[in-house]
Wavefront OBJ file of the C-alpha trace (Angstrom):
o trace
v 0.400 -0.233 -0.438
v 2.030 2.798 -1.134
v -0.661 5.707 0.958
v 2.413 8.561 1.258
v 4.138 9.334 -1.862
v 8.466 8.667 -2.151
v 11.238 6.005 -2.886
v 10.563 2.520 -1.853
v 12.980 -0.873 -2.197
v 11.429 -4.083 -2.869
v 13.877 -6.783 -1.546
v 12.921 -10.435 -1.987
v 14.162 -11.689 0.504
v 13.154 -16.084 -0.477
v 10.195 -17.722 -2.062
v 8.299 -21.000 -0.404
v 6.446 -23.234 -2.659
v 4.299 -25.720 -1.408
v 5.847 -28.282 -0.134
v 7.021 -25.523 2.066
v 10.000 -25.724 1.046
v 12.306 -22.086 1.774
v 14.926 -20.579 -0.480
v 16.542 -18.403 0.277
v 17.014 -15.286 -3.030
v 19.991 -13.253 -3.658
v 18.386 -10.929 -6.592
v 18.919 -7.585 -6.085
v 16.789 -4.970 -4.589
v 13.490 -2.983 -7.185
v 13.273 0.331 -6.247
v 9.847 1.993 -6.202
v 9.344 5.533 -6.603
v 5.213 5.914 -6.152
v 4.408 10.121 -6.792
v 3.036 12.780 -4.234
v 0.558 14.182 -6.206
v -2.211 12.590 -8.259
v -2.669 14.060 -12.647
v -6.654 15.476 -13.382
v -8.284 17.338 -15.727
v -10.761 19.642 -16.119
v -12.829 22.764 -17.193
v -10.467 26.046 -17.277
v -13.667 28.283 -16.927
v -12.555 32.003 -17.831
v -14.937 33.967 -15.703
v -17.245 31.180 -15.697
v -18.358 31.238 -19.157
v -19.233 27.170 -19.651
v -20.699 28.365 -23.174
v -19.557 29.057 -26.817
v -20.138 28.951 -29.727
v -18.687 28.719 -32.973
v -20.157 28.843 -37.032
v -21.036 25.452 -38.503
v -18.243 24.396 -40.040
v -15.891 25.638 -37.534
v -14.399 25.038 -34.635
v -14.834 25.254 -31.053
v -12.319 25.622 -28.390
v -13.303 24.637 -24.231
v -10.348 25.570 -22.443
v -8.830 22.689 -20.025
v -6.424 22.717 -17.221
v -4.235 19.471 -16.408
v -2.572 18.267 -13.913
v 0.628 16.045 -13.983
v 3.170 14.790 -15.708
v 3.055 15.118 -20.039
v 2.045 13.143 -22.231
v -1.459 13.419 -21.615
v -4.894 11.749 -22.276
v -7.868 13.318 -22.070
v -11.553 11.227 -23.073
v -14.720 13.852 -23.019
v -18.404 12.487 -23.736
v -20.544 14.587 -26.184
v -23.801 15.105 -25.846
v -26.558 16.654 -27.885
v -28.402 19.899 -26.544
v -31.484 18.056 -25.363
v -28.658 16.068 -22.823
v -28.879 13.181 -25.114
v -25.451 10.920 -25.794
v -24.222 10.883 -29.179
v -20.874 9.284 -28.593
v -17.566 9.494 -26.616
v -13.429 11.302 -28.486
v -10.584 10.990 -26.710
v -8.082 13.734 -27.451
v -3.743 13.706 -26.455
v -1.865 16.665 -25.209
v 1.672 16.877 -24.864
v 1.305 19.652 -21.971
v 0.130 20.964 -19.779
v 0.065 24.330 -21.012
v -3.146 26.715 -21.941
v -4.410 23.114 -23.440
v -8.104 23.449 -25.203
v -10.693 20.512 -25.759
v -11.038 20.824 -30.485
v -14.602 20.408 -30.900
v -16.243 20.842 -33.941
v -20.633 20.509 -33.503
v -22.682 21.741 -30.899
v -23.995 20.488 -27.614
v -22.697 19.325 -24.022
v -19.453 18.826 -23.543
v -18.256 16.574 -20.110
v -15.289 15.805 -19.352
v -15.331 11.545 -17.957
v -10.908 10.220 -17.599
v -7.170 11.283 -18.095
v -4.526 9.783 -17.537
v -0.418 10.960 -17.727
v 2.449 9.990 -18.826
v 2.229 6.898 -15.701
v -0.503 7.225 -13.940
v -3.874 7.537 -14.550
v -6.043 10.822 -12.685
v -9.205 12.040 -12.261
v -12.255 14.744 -13.792
v -12.664 18.047 -11.544
v -16.013 18.860 -10.749
v -16.619 15.924 -12.136
v -20.294 16.441 -13.221
v -19.017 20.451 -14.997
v -19.991 20.565 -18.510
v -19.651 22.552 -21.192
v -22.625 24.481 -24.554
v -21.568 24.975 -27.967
v -23.694 25.935 -30.110
v -23.092 27.541 -33.937
v -24.072 31.192 -35.140
v -26.945 31.941 -36.518
v -26.977 31.256 -40.479
v -27.938 34.011 -42.234
v -31.590 33.526 -43.973
v -33.662 35.167 -45.761
v -37.477 34.422 -46.710
v -40.582 36.127 -48.830
v -42.757 39.086 -47.847
v -46.506 37.659 -48.442
v -49.159 39.606 -48.267
v -51.791 40.589 -49.887
v -50.274 43.406 -51.780
v -47.173 41.799 -52.104
v -48.965 40.392 -55.874
v -46.064 36.865 -54.305
v -47.920 33.388 -54.694
v -46.043 30.503 -53.987
v -46.574 27.417 -56.006
v -44.619 25.158 -54.120
v -42.327 25.059 -50.958
v -39.422 27.217 -52.390
v -40.935 28.156 -55.811
v -42.891 31.808 -56.332
v -44.630 33.588 -59.244
v -45.104 36.845 -59.405
v -48.180 38.660 -60.612
v -47.831 39.448 -64.014
v -46.624 43.364 -64.729
v -45.713 45.141 -68.475
v -43.125 45.660 -70.056
v -41.417 48.864 -68.918
v -42.728 48.251 -65.123
v -40.242 48.545 -62.397
v -41.958 46.044 -59.737
v -39.888 43.946 -56.686
v -40.136 40.821 -54.383
v -39.510 41.873 -50.920
v -37.119 39.546 -48.299
v -37.065 39.692 -45.099
v -33.570 39.047 -43.803
v -31.871 37.466 -40.283
v -28.062 37.259 -39.269
v -25.617 39.306 -38.804
v -25.534 42.720 -40.925
v -24.292 42.959 -43.943
v -25.619 41.701 -46.033
v -24.219 40.083 -49.797
v -27.097 38.196 -51.283
v -26.360 36.288 -54.422
v -29.160 35.402 -56.705
v -28.342 34.001 -60.252
v -31.340 35.721 -63.256
v -32.745 33.693 -66.297
v -33.866 36.188 -69.123
v -37.228 34.903 -71.888
v -33.784 33.964 -74.252
v -32.233 31.661 -71.867
v -29.325 34.030 -71.005
v -28.480 32.924 -67.024
v -26.225 36.104 -64.654
v -25.286 35.848 -61.494
v -26.004 39.467 -59.461
v -25.145 40.562 -55.883
v -26.685 42.976 -53.899
v -24.895 44.598 -50.653
v -27.608 45.147 -47.766
v -27.093 47.175 -44.810
v -30.263 46.241 -43.300
v -32.687 43.504 -42.198
v -34.903 43.961 -45.776
v -34.210 43.938 -48.988
v -35.877 44.521 -52.441
v -34.865 42.403 -55.487
v -35.734 44.224 -58.235
v -36.788 42.567 -61.373
v -35.899 43.030 -64.882
v -38.521 44.523 -67.164
v -37.189 46.232 -70.460
v -37.957 42.052 -71.949
v -41.703 40.583 -73.111
v -41.230 36.975 -71.151
v -40.868 34.289 -67.954
v -38.160 35.370 -66.474
v -36.491 33.398 -63.852
v -34.285 34.133 -60.080
v -33.632 31.758 -58.163
v -31.794 33.212 -54.254
v -28.778 31.468 -54.292
v -26.930 32.234 -51.082
v -26.696 35.296 -48.458
v -24.064 36.041 -46.421
v -23.912 37.914 -43.347
v -20.788 39.228 -41.061
v -20.385 35.425 -39.418
v -20.944 33.780 -42.410
v -19.335 34.966 -45.678
v -18.567 32.836 -48.681
v -15.692 30.236 -47.548
v -18.051 29.090 -44.592
v -20.354 27.868 -47.234
v -18.624 26.099 -48.880
v -18.481 23.560 -46.492
v -22.301 23.614 -45.818
v -24.725 22.547 -48.118
v -27.079 24.838 -48.848
v -28.675 23.902 -51.956
v -31.928 23.001 -50.760
v -32.061 26.232 -49.553
v -32.474 28.267 -53.508
v -35.692 30.153 -53.726
v -36.904 30.157 -56.973
v -39.132 33.234 -57.947
v -40.602 34.116 -61.778
v -42.699 36.499 -63.424
v -43.645 37.329 -66.533
v -43.765 40.176 -68.243
v -46.427 41.320 -70.544
v -45.061 43.398 -74.061
v -46.191 46.547 -74.391
v -48.714 45.923 -77.776
v -48.699 47.531 -80.726
v -50.805 48.211 -83.852
v -50.181 49.826 -86.774
v -52.625 50.670 -89.394
v -51.270 47.930 -91.633
v -52.008 51.696 -94.645
v -49.718 54.069 -92.712
v -49.033 57.088 -94.568
v -52.265 56.511 -96.869
v -54.959 58.440 -98.100
v -58.723 57.600 -98.337
v -60.513 59.441 -100.377
v -64.876 58.631 -99.172
v -67.909 60.089 -100.566
v -69.222 62.089 -98.452
v -72.732 60.230 -98.172
v -71.604 57.452 -97.539
v -70.182 58.507 -94.179
v -73.910 59.444 -93.028
v -74.540 55.660 -93.096
v -73.661 54.302 -89.718
v -73.833 51.548 -89.207
v -72.083 48.394 -89.276
v -74.025 47.353 -92.349
v -73.697 50.202 -94.412
v -69.834 50.332 -93.758
v -69.577 48.305 -96.695
v -69.690 52.385 -99.327
v -66.491 53.077 -96.676
v -63.081 52.079 -97.620
v -61.887 49.955 -95.347
v -59.359 50.854 -92.744
v -57.570 47.895 -91.096
v -54.478 47.661 -88.690
v -52.134 45.165 -88.668
v -51.472 43.454 -84.508
v -47.296 43.151 -83.538
v -47.526 42.917 -79.856
v -49.884 42.570 -77.233
v -52.990 40.441 -76.451
v -56.392 41.180 -77.994
v -58.803 42.609 -76.840
v -57.629 46.314 -77.310
v -58.729 49.491 -76.495
v -57.959 52.529 -78.539
v -57.543 55.756 -78.571
v -57.502 57.289 -81.987
v -57.167 61.829 -82.142
v -57.889 63.181 -85.701
v -57.462 65.915 -86.579
v -59.599 68.414 -88.868
v -57.372 70.251 -91.779
v -60.827 72.878 -92.594
v -61.107 73.611 -88.896
v -57.966 72.829 -87.280
v -59.728 71.059 -84.780
v -59.040 67.374 -83.393
v -61.204 65.207 -81.946
v -60.586 62.060 -80.296
v -62.619 58.740 -79.669
v -62.204 55.689 -77.162
v -63.084 52.170 -78.887
v -63.498 49.581 -75.860
v -62.967 45.743 -76.963
v -61.595 46.055 -80.793
v -60.957 42.628 -82.122
v -57.876 43.792 -85.356
v -59.335 41.198 -87.498
v -63.632 42.993 -86.600
v -61.929 46.418 -86.494
v -65.544 48.780 -86.549
v -64.029 50.956 -88.778
v -66.600 52.980 -89.360
v -66.916 54.766 -85.926
v -63.245 56.708 -87.123
v -65.828 57.818 -90.410
v -68.427 59.003 -87.984
v -68.997 63.270 -88.168
v -66.752 63.487 -90.928
v -67.376 66.540 -93.444
v -65.596 67.488 -96.785
v -62.154 67.867 -97.079
v -59.425 66.487 -96.066
v -59.024 64.531 -92.344
v -55.393 63.043 -89.914
v -56.659 60.092 -88.238
v -54.055 58.699 -85.505
v -53.631 56.369 -82.911
v -52.956 57.808 -79.716
v -52.184 55.083 -77.120
v -53.375 51.340 -76.896
v -54.298 49.530 -73.661
v -54.548 44.922 -74.300
v -56.252 42.574 -72.709
v -53.234 42.482 -70.442
v -54.161 45.559 -69.597
v -50.778 47.432 -70.543
v -50.691 50.706 -72.858
v -48.745 52.181 -75.250
v -49.293 55.589 -75.607
v -47.210 56.884 -78.775
v -44.297 59.394 -78.435
v -44.130 59.644 -82.472
v -48.194 59.241 -83.304
v -47.740 61.648 -86.575
v -46.354 58.137 -87.564
v -49.088 56.279 -86.908
v -51.369 57.899 -89.170
v -53.742 57.711 -91.823
v -55.602 60.184 -93.519
v -59.496 60.468 -94.557
v -60.509 62.766 -98.125
v -63.884 63.294 -97.872
v -65.568 64.002 -101.354
v -68.945 66.328 -102.368
v -71.117 64.044 -103.778
v -72.725 64.778 -107.194
v -76.400 65.514 -106.991
v -79.547 65.121 -109.122
v -82.925 67.642 -108.820
v -86.015 67.984 -110.937
v -85.757 70.855 -112.650
v -90.220 71.440 -112.031
v -90.839 69.155 -109.068
v -93.973 70.758 -109.195
v -95.977 69.437 -112.143
v -97.607 66.991 -113.731
v -95.832 65.063 -116.386
v -98.002 63.665 -119.037
v -97.392 61.527 -122.234
v -94.908 64.006 -125.059
v -93.499 66.475 -122.183
v -90.057 66.477 -121.658
v -88.331 65.234 -117.810
v -85.600 67.705 -117.164
v -83.583 67.343 -114.067
v -80.330 69.537 -113.164
v -77.028 67.317 -112.233
v -74.292 69.280 -109.994
v -70.605 68.124 -110.426
v -68.331 67.101 -112.812
v -69.819 65.923 -116.420
v -69.242 62.982 -117.636
v -71.947 61.822 -114.984
v -72.847 58.173 -115.047
v -77.557 58.514 -114.489
v -78.473 54.982 -113.793
v -82.776 54.568 -113.978
v -85.659 53.149 -113.861
v -89.115 53.769 -116.662
v -91.691 50.819 -115.910
v -89.483 48.512 -114.189
v -86.582 48.726 -117.177
v -83.304 49.429 -115.774
v -81.260 52.030 -118.414
v -78.349 53.740 -117.835
v -77.615 57.603 -119.453
v -73.591 59.082 -119.839
v -74.763 62.515 -119.675
v -71.755 64.781 -120.864
v -74.541 67.579 -119.692
v -75.227 69.007 -116.386
v -78.617 67.880 -117.823
v -80.758 65.100 -117.674
v -83.226 65.246 -120.517
v -86.048 61.900 -121.475
v -89.504 62.624 -123.173
v -92.064 61.552 -121.631
v -93.232 58.614 -124.868
v -95.702 56.404 -122.310
v -97.100 56.594 -119.915
v -95.853 55.069 -115.919
v -93.374 56.154 -113.242
v -89.888 56.945 -114.042
v -87.210 56.604 -111.127
v -83.056 58.047 -109.743
v -81.493 54.928 -109.357
v -77.936 56.068 -108.605
v -75.603 58.785 -110.149
v -72.128 59.635 -110.366
v -69.897 61.644 -111.115
v -66.227 61.454 -112.919
v -64.321 63.700 -109.839
v -65.632 62.054 -106.783
v -65.837 58.249 -107.980
v -68.714 58.519 -105.527
v -72.103 56.037 -105.989
v -75.830 57.860 -104.723
v -77.783 54.827 -104.414
v -81.444 56.090 -104.014
v -82.142 52.674 -103.607
v -81.188 52.363 -100.382
v -83.494 51.956 -97.475
v -81.795 55.685 -96.117
v -81.799 57.496 -99.919
v -86.006 56.547 -99.670
v -86.682 60.064 -99.282
v -84.943 61.179 -101.915
v -86.062 58.621 -104.007
v -88.748 59.246 -103.687
v -87.897 63.060 -104.597
v -86.921 61.878 -108.430
v -89.217 60.088 -108.936
v -92.350 60.985 -110.859
v -95.513 60.278 -112.652
v -96.207 60.240 -115.984
v -100.013 60.708 -117.379
v -101.807 59.794 -120.245
v -102.630 62.678 -121.796
v -106.879 62.998 -121.855
v -109.207 61.871 -124.354
v -112.552 62.594 -125.491
v -115.465 61.438 -128.319
v -118.439 62.916 -128.978
v -121.418 60.209 -129.696
v -118.792 57.904 -129.383
v -116.671 60.663 -132.853
v -114.899 63.159 -133.001
v -118.641 65.365 -134.068
v -121.589 64.611 -134.400
v -124.000 66.075 -137.254
v -127.127 65.617 -136.645
v -130.825 66.691 -138.703
v -133.283 67.599 -136.347
v -136.939 69.592 -137.797
v -137.787 73.021 -136.051
v -138.704 73.330 -132.213
v -136.999 69.309 -131.638
v -134.429 68.902 -129.642
v -130.645 66.429 -130.042
v -128.347 64.960 -127.020
v -125.246 65.668 -127.714
v -122.925 62.606 -125.729
v -119.051 63.165 -124.671
v -117.538 60.564 -123.114
v -114.327 61.179 -121.246
v -110.969 59.382 -120.835
v -109.095 59.901 -117.947
v -108.732 60.669 -114.361
v -111.408 63.426 -113.551
v -111.824 65.962 -112.866
v -112.476 67.163 -116.562
v -112.595 70.168 -118.292
v -114.682 70.470 -121.804
v -114.044 73.024 -124.451
v -116.552 72.524 -128.046
v -117.626 74.566 -130.323
v -121.375 74.792 -132.622
v -120.660 75.349 -135.712
v -122.647 76.058 -139.391
v -122.264 76.662 -142.551
v -122.184 79.462 -143.940
v -121.594 80.644 -147.973
v -119.014 83.200 -148.670
v -119.399 86.143 -151.247
v -118.219 82.739 -154.219
v -121.426 80.814 -152.696
v -119.449 78.056 -151.200
v -120.593 77.192 -147.467
v -118.088 76.825 -145.340
v -118.266 75.644 -141.338
v -118.090 78.765 -138.947
v -117.719 78.818 -135.489
v -121.440 79.325 -133.920
v -121.313 79.095 -130.437
v -118.286 78.536 -128.170
v -118.888 76.790 -124.668
v -116.524 75.986 -121.377
v -117.418 72.895 -118.996
v -115.023 72.599 -115.155
v -115.136 70.674 -112.882
v -116.928 67.303 -114.187
v -116.380 64.133 -112.118
v -118.660 61.628 -114.531
v -117.125 60.197 -117.473
v -119.830 61.622 -119.608
v -120.792 65.008 -119.797
v -124.810 65.112 -122.293
v -125.790 68.414 -123.641
v -129.749 68.997 -124.589
v -130.040 71.352 -127.659
v -132.752 72.314 -130.124
v -130.192 74.306 -132.166
v -128.762 72.794 -135.334
v -124.985 72.337 -136.201
v -121.605 70.469 -135.437
v -120.830 69.664 -132.316
v -116.965 69.312 -131.908
v -114.653 68.726 -128.678
v -111.502 71.696 -128.545
v -110.398 71.298 -125.290
v -110.375 68.531 -122.872
v -108.258 68.345 -119.582
v -107.900 66.027 -116.555
v -106.543 65.945 -113.722
v -103.359 66.191 -115.042
v -103.042 66.655 -118.891
v -104.653 69.433 -120.814
v -104.996 68.386 -124.716
v -106.484 69.835 -127.679
v -107.835 69.143 -132.032
v -105.087 70.492 -133.668
v -107.372 69.643 -136.249
v -109.388 72.783 -135.720
v -107.093 75.733 -134.600
v -105.436 74.684 -138.229
v -108.391 75.150 -139.901
l 1 2 3 4 5 6 7 8 9 10 11 12 13 14 15 16 17 18 19 20 21 22 23 24 25 26 27 28 29 30 31 32 33 34 35 36 37 38 39 40 41 42 43 44 45 46 47 48 49 50 51 52 53 54 55 56 57 58 59 60 61 62 63 64 65 66 67 68 69 70 71 72 73 74 75 76 77 78 79 80 81 82 83 84 85 86 87 88 89 90 91 92 93 94 95 96 97 98 99 100 101 102 103 104 105 106 107 108 109 110 111 112 113 114 115 116 117 118 119 120 121 122 123 124 125 126 127 128 129 130 131 132 133 134 135 136 137 138 139 140 141 142 143 144 145 146 147 148 149 150 151 152 153 154 155 156 157 158 159 160 161 162 163 164 165 166 167 168 169 170 171 172 173 174 175 176 177 178 179 180 181 182 183 184 185 186 187 188 189 190 191 192 193 194 195 196 197 198 199 200 201 202 203 204 205 206 207 208 209 210 211 212 213 214 215 216 217 218 219 220 221 222 223 224 225 226 227 228 229 230 231 232 233 234 235 236 237 238 239 240 241 242 243 244 245 246 247 248 249 250 251 252 253 254 255 256 257 258 259 260 261 262 263 264 265 266 267 268 269 270 271 272 273 274 275 276 277 278 279 280 281 282 283 284 285 286 287 288 289 290 291 292 293 294 295 296 297 298 299 300 301 302 303 304 305 306 307 308 309 310 311 312 313 314 315 316 317 318 319 320 321 322 323 324 325 326 327 328 329 330 331 332 333 334 335 336 337 338 339 340 341 342 343 344 345 346 347 348 349 350 351 352 353 354 355 356 357 358 359 360 361 362 363 364 365 366 367 368 369 370 371 372 373 374 375 376 377 378 379 380 381 382 383 384 385 386 387 388 389 390 391 392 393 394 395 396 397 398 399 400 401 402 403 404 405 406 407 408 409 410 411 412 413 414 415 416 417 418 419 420 421 422 423 424 425 426 427 428 429 430 431 432 433 434 435 436 437 438 439 440 441 442 443 444 445 446 447 448 449 450 451 452 453 454 455 456 457 458 459 460 461 462 463 464 465 466 467 468 469 470 471 472 473 474 475 476 477 478 479 480 481 482 483 484 485 486 487 488 489 490 491 492 493 494 495 496 497 498 499 500 501 502 503 504 505 506 507 508 509 510 511 512 513 514 515 516 517 518 519 520 521 522 523 524 525 526 527 528 529 530 531 532 533 534 535 536 537 538 539 540 541 542 543 544 545 546 547 548 549 550 551 552 553 554 555 556 557 558 559 560 561 562
């Protein structure tokens, strides 16, 4: 029992075996040195600090105190932060001068055993432990709120609402860690080009600006974040691939629509402009649009400059489809002269707007020309067979006139400013259309909208009234003196009739030749019957010399010649 330290001498004097035989020994003495101290190990807490922090992938140095003779071996236990056993480890030390226990994982550390060069030692304060925790790594997250316009597609995939080209947008980020931060992200353009971007951030909030110059889908992949504790070198030993966040955003193109015939002058007749419904727009020269970019339907604002008045009007058309563009709306209200129609702004179905800076480059011109005109010279006259019907023409000859007479369509080219036709038979004459040589405008009077004008230009040719006297041209009847005879005048035409008739007698001249002489003349008006009877007791020849009905007049030419 070496209870006291010091030097001991061990001498072997004799040896006795099982048969109790003793033999003396003369072997040299053994010298045993018993150390007066016991080797020990303990944590060397500085100011009672029994915990520390390290970076992930870094090392912590736990100060320990060793007594004894070098070299030393220390066995320690590693537990997690909840006290669960993780493993035993052993570390060797060549001296006891300012020694530290190197560890690289977070958790609780306890010293379990030690020995020095020759003796096993003891652990002072066996329940003492040292706590190691990781420094918080920098972290970022997407700020999601009703105003952020951010939607989560998957665990680490977000999409931002689509925006219009050249409209600035951003994604708000919340950062945790120790500023300043360095954020690295990869940006993929709609054409597939990839670039690496870096942001320097001094606060715990950041806005990631998203590109908007080109249309298409942009993909921003946030790769890493560094702070004052964790730099780029530190992350070489840390797998962060599952911490990447992908943000997608679609940029809609700025709409662009042009006139298919920009710069062209369209010519249209003033009468066609007055036809303001879609069905009648076929008479207008079409205004065609060409869609270059954007999604329909469109809202387009046009300006219309009137050269004659130097006034500019604006018109906005909604729900425009370029393939069925209601171009007739742009003609509404245009008067004679030249008009410049310019596209001022466009809003497409995505809500993207384009206000043209050089709008004059996207213009067309509309020239409204006056139409030829035609009217009856004497519209209040009743026309009868044999009369000349005259129309006055306004415009530049020659004129092409289509007209209808008794259901037969006829055409005439007039090189003067009058259109004259003789009424060869009764019936109806009507003007269907007129066109002059300058405007090339056709005025079509047969359209429903021109019904009133068509009626004004139409007229009825009436038959000439006729009269017979007792079924002949005149009547000669012998009567006795004192007797009476009846003369019957029969009419054809339209009542009321007016009749002028004469009675003639044969009178001898100086040569004793008998010639008829008018004995009396009678005029009767307001005859509403088709017969007129005269009872007379005077001898002679009764003959009708003039007849008129409600419309026309006729006379006995043979009588007046004689």
